[in-house]
C-alpha angles and dihedrals in degrees: 000000000000115000094006127132095240111266099189125216119247117258096203144359120274118195096187124042125195118231111268121214116229122224093247137098094259096051102046132273122298118258114276122242140080130328124299120288116264114270137177126215112252095016100146113180113249114249094011094132126138114270117255112275097023109130132201093243090051089059102037101038097058090049094051092042091050091051090047089053090050089050093053093046091049090049091053091049091048091054092048095049094043089070116114089249090069094074100168094053093214093124092052091048092051091047091050090053091051090047091053092047092055092043092052093049094048092045093047093048092049088053097047098041097037091125092066095042134068096278098209093049093043094050093049097047092043091054093049094047091049089053092050095046092048093049094050093044097059097074092050091046094054092048092049092046092053092049091048094050096045091047089051091049089050091053092047097047107012090222108086121094121222119264115280112269095011137096124232113259112265117244112232137177115277089221089067092053094265134136114320087218088088090061128081096260105096138135121281114279113246117242121243093276091046092050090053091051090045091052090053096046102036096079092049091044090052092049091049092050091047092052094047099042095040089054090049091048092050091052090047090051091052091048090051092050090048091049093049090053096046128105088238091062093046088054090052091049090050091050091050090048089055090047089056089064104030135020114208107227131195115260110277095018096106109096095015115133123259086255086085088073096051098069096056091042091052090046089056088050093050091051089054093048090050093048092051091047089053095052112121111264120246091250091065097040117127110194095209097041102106090183088074090062094074098075090048091052089049091052089052092054092047091049089054092051090049090050092053092046089052089053091053096047099039104018094241139065119262102263096203090066097053096096094044091050092050091050090054090050089054090047090055093047093050093046092051092045090052090051090051091051091049091049091051090050089058091060108125120252099007119154118265091242090054091049090049092052091049090049091053089047091051090051091049092053093046088054087050086056090055092046091052090052090052091050090050092052090049094050099038101109099203103070092172089067096054095085122055114231 
């Protein structure tokens, strides 16, 4: 597979697959240690062919059924922890994260391996799971964004408390795929006059952000509760329950070799390689040009699809992409936080000091975007794919 990132072919059938942590904030931190091992695009391991008698349905069906089982268990836990007796809501939040993880994996696998599944069924369930995952993710996203922005304001001014009910984001080493804030790439330091203005406006800016993002989070929470009680969601849950017992396959798929899964998995990999190759080079980067964020967000989504395809084919995520995936998650978080700061700065009739603090915060987050891109380029293991031909 010329130019590919090396999706390897399974050596044997696995009927049970352990859960694999993603390199993102919702799925646990990436493993600590040095950079990713060296890898070459298209380096398929010799002799790593499926064993005789292993079929595509024997590989794909257990994976989808396992994820469906995780989905149903997470749903049960969410209902249990959503009771009024669970005042802190931490159990419900953890269950919602697990529910989203399973929904994303099922949806991504239905997309990648559509050719070996009943296409009408796969398209419908994939659409519904994407709706559910997106609806449930908004509340978590607003909470994380508020924590990130208030923590950044605190670091910039030293005078802003953390959001109520949240903990400041931990500062980690960029080498472990953590926040680029710990690196040297940061926004320009304000001069003495600027620091004085920042100190005056930071508290008001933090209060404004907390009002706006808390309101958005509350609305997202209400939308999630409404979605979980809707007939549309019950139809999705019923479809996933059926998936846990039977996987609808395309005609003629039953009995086909596991090779039938390799072509769509390698296609997902090639799309990722192409997206990374098409990323704007550093020389043309404009830190405050939000239009340049889109191809990076697309690369993040394609990396996620590749990761899930790798799990299906090999039973585990590709470890060399953990750091790169985490960097793209941080890129997304910083870009969305910068957009929230800019939106708050457009609030009518705010004080000049508040607008100044929000402007400094926006600049800080845009520099975080640039730092995340640098971390991605350092941790991306297939250097040959970084430059488009």
